C-alpha positions as CSV (number, residue, x, y, z in Angstrom):
1,M,0.0,0.0,0.0
2,R,2.9,2.4,0.7
3,T,4.0,2.1,-2.9
4,R,0.5,3.1,-4.1
5,V,0.5,6.1,-1.8
6,L,3.9,7.2,-3.1
7,S,2.8,6.7,-6.6
8,L,-0.3,8.8,-6.2
9,A,1.7,11.5,-4.5
10,A,4.1,11.4,-7.4
11,L,1.2,11.6,-9.8
12,A,-0.3,14.5,-8.0
13,A,3.0,16.4,-8.1
14,L,3.3,15.7,-11.9
15,V,-0.3,16.8,-12.6
16,S,0.1,20.0,-10.5
17,G,3.2,20.9,-12.5
18,L,1.8,20.1,-15.9
19,S,-1.9,21.1,-15.6
20,S,-1.1,24.6,-16.8
21,A,0.8,23.3,-19.8
22,P,-0.9,23.7,-23.1
23,P,-2.7,20.7,-24.4
24,A,-1.1,18.5,-27.0
25,L,-2.9,16.5,-29.6
26,A,-2.9,12.8,-29.1
27,A,-0.8,10.7,-31.5
28,L,-3.7,8.9,-33.1
29,K,-5.0,11.5,-35.5
30,P,-8.5,11.8,-37.0
31,G,-8.9,9.2,-39.7
32,A,-6.6,6.6,-38.0
33,A,-8.1,3.2,-37.3
34,A,-8.9,2.9,-33.6
35,P,-7.3,-0.2,-32.1
36,I,-10.0,-2.7,-31.2
37,F,-9.9,-4.2,-27.7
38,A,-11.9,-6.1,-25.1
39,T,-11.3,-5.8,-21.4
40,E,-12.7,-6.2,-17.9
41,A,-15.0,-3.2,-17.0
42,S,-17.4,-2.1,-14.3
43,I,-20.6,-0.1,-14.2
44,G,-22.4,0.5,-10.9
45,G,-19.9,-1.9,-9.2
46,K,-20.9,-4.8,-11.5
47,D,-18.2,-6.4,-13.7
48,F,-18.7,-7.2,-17.3
49,R,-16.6,-7.5,-20.5
50,F,-16.4,-4.4,-22.5
51,D,-15.8,-5.0,-26.2
52,L,-15.1,-1.9,-28.4
53,A,-16.2,-3.6,-31.6
54,E,-19.6,-4.4,-30.0
55,A,-20.0,-0.9,-28.7
56,L,-19.2,0.6,-32.2
57,A,-21.9,-1.5,-33.7
58,K,-24.4,0.5,-31.7
59,G,-22.9,4.0,-32.3
60,P,-19.9,6.2,-31.8
61,V,-17.7,5.7,-28.7
62,V,-16.1,8.3,-26.4
63,L,-13.0,6.5,-25.1
64,Y,-11.2,8.5,-22.4
65,F,-8.1,7.5,-20.5
66,Y,-7.3,8.9,-17.1
67,P,-4.4,8.4,-14.7
68,A,-5.9,6.9,-11.5
69,A,-9.2,6.4,-9.8
70,F,-9.9,8.6,-6.8
71,T,-7.3,11.3,-7.6
72,S,-8.6,14.8,-7.8
73,G,-8.5,15.4,-11.5
74,C,-9.8,12.0,-12.3
75,T,-12.7,12.4,-9.9
76,I,-13.6,15.8,-11.4
77,E,-13.5,14.3,-14.9
78,A,-15.7,11.3,-13.8
79,H,-18.2,13.7,-12.3
80,D,-18.3,15.8,-15.5
81,F,-18.9,12.7,-17.7
82,A,-21.6,11.5,-15.3
83,D,-23.3,14.9,-15.4
84,A,-23.3,14.9,-19.2
85,I,-24.2,11.2,-19.8
86,G,-27.7,12.2,-21.0
87,E,-26.2,14.4,-23.8
88,Y,-24.0,11.5,-24.9
89,R,-27.0,9.1,-25.0
90,K,-29.0,11.6,-27.1
91,L,-26.1,11.6,-29.6
92,G,-26.2,7.8,-29.6
93,A,-22.7,7.5,-28.0
94,T,-21.2,5.1,-25.5
95,V,-18.8,6.5,-22.9
96,I,-16.0,4.4,-21.5
97,G,-13.2,5.5,-19.2
98,V,-9.9,3.5,-19.0
99,S,-7.2,3.5,-16.4
100,G,-4.5,1.1,-15.1
101,D,-6.5,0.5,-11.9
102,N,-7.6,-3.0,-11.0
103,I,-11.2,-4.1,-11.3
104,G,-11.8,-4.0,-7.6
105,T,-10.9,-0.3,-7.4
106,L,-12.9,0.4,-10.5
107,D,-16.0,-1.3,-9.0
108,K,-15.9,1.3,-6.2
109,F,-15.0,4.2,-8.6
110,S,-17.8,3.3,-11.0
111,R,-20.4,3.5,-8.1
112,S,-19.1,6.6,-6.4
113,E,-17.4,8.9,-8.8
114,C,-19.0,7.7,-12.1
115,R,-22.3,7.6,-10.2
116,S,-23.2,4.3,-11.9
117,K,-23.9,6.2,-15.1
118,F,-21.1,4.9,-17.4
119,P,-18.5,2.1,-17.3
120,V,-14.8,2.3,-16.5
121,A,-12.4,-0.4,-17.7
122,S,-9.2,-1.9,-16.4
123,D,-5.9,-1.6,-18.4
124,A,-3.6,-2.9,-15.7
125,D,-0.8,-3.8,-18.2
126,H,-1.3,-0.5,-20.2
127,K,-1.6,-2.4,-23.5
128,I,-4.7,-0.4,-24.4
129,S,-3.4,2.9,-23.4
130,R,-0.1,2.2,-25.3
131,S,-2.0,1.3,-28.4
132,Y,-3.8,4.7,-28.2
133,D,-0.6,6.6,-27.3
134,A,-2.1,7.5,-24.0
135,V,0.6,6.7,-21.6
136,L,2.1,8.9,-18.9
137,G,5.3,7.4,-17.6
138,F,7.8,8.8,-15.2
139,G,10.4,6.8,-13.4
140,P,9.3,3.2,-12.8
141,V,5.6,4.1,-12.6
142,T,3.2,4.2,-15.6
143,Y,-0.2,5.7,-15.8
144,S,-2.7,6.3,-18.5
145,D,-2.5,9.9,-19.8
146,R,-5.6,12.0,-19.7
147,T,-6.6,11.6,-23.3
148,S,-10.0,11.5,-24.9
149,Y,-11.0,10.0,-28.2
150,V,-14.3,10.1,-30.2
151,I,-14.4,7.0,-32.4
152,G,-17.0,6.9,-35.2
153,R,-19.1,3.9,-36.1
154,D,-16.6,3.2,-38.9
155,G,-13.9,2.4,-36.3
156,K,-11.9,5.5,-37.1
157,V,-10.7,8.2,-34.8
158,A,-12.9,11.3,-35.4
159,Y,-11.4,13.4,-32.6
160,A,-8.5,13.3,-30.2
161,Y,-7.6,15.6,-27.2
162,R,-4.9,15.3,-24.6
163,S,-4.7,17.5,-21.6
164,L,-4.0,16.7,-17.9
165,D,-6.5,19.5,-17.1
166,P,-9.9,17.6,-17.0
167,S,-12.0,20.7,-17.5
168,K,-12.5,20.5,-21.3
169,H,-12.7,16.8,-22.1
170,V,-16.5,16.6,-21.9
171,A,-17.2,19.8,-23.8
172,N,-14.7,18.9,-26.5
173,T,-16.0,15.3,-27.0
174,L,-19.6,16.5,-27.1
175,A,-18.7,19.1,-29.8
176,A,-16.9,16.4,-31.8
177,L,-19.9,14.0,-31.6
178,R,-22.2,16.8,-32.7
179,A,-19.9,17.4,-35.7
180,L,-20.2,13.8,-36.7
181,G,-23.8,14.5,-37.5
182,P,-26.9,12.3,-37.1
183,D,-25.8,9.7,-39.7
184,A,-22.9,8.8,-37.5
185,A,-25.0,7.9,-34.4
186,A,-27.3,5.0,-33.8
187,V,-30.3,4.8,-31.7
188,A,-29.1,5.3,-28.1
189,S,-29.2,2.1,-26.1
190,P,-29.0,1.7,-22.4
191,A,-25.7,1.1,-20.7
192,P,-24.7,-2.5,-20.1
């Protein structure tokens, strides 16, 4: 447990120092094929298998990476996504958050901070975040970088945004979804 506390303290120091830095675009550019994955996820504290290909068959997907559950910026971002989930559903989109946290931690985070409104997925080995160029590494510790993608039903990246500041991820991804237009969305379906 001591290692986790030190890691979170190091993450907090890094985020504090970089949160005022200008955002950079994520490496996966619009038009790039989004890497398909399936992984363990949780919504409302209930585990299930999230499959990106299945989600894309229903409509566009907002895939957002965040460093660690229960840290200040990640909690703010989860609250923001939870507050806006109705807008995402109106646009036919699925929202999924991804971090390196284990599924037990995500069960708790999905209930409390995500307010049981959208799923969060485990990427403990950071294979998914690496495939999306969303890795924040310093020293021996690796975290997912705060990066948001909008993936169209065609499986291609429509929008990418990277910033450790959580304040614009929701507004930016909603704007990107609206820009896709009604043909890109499917009938909104309930969360798993």
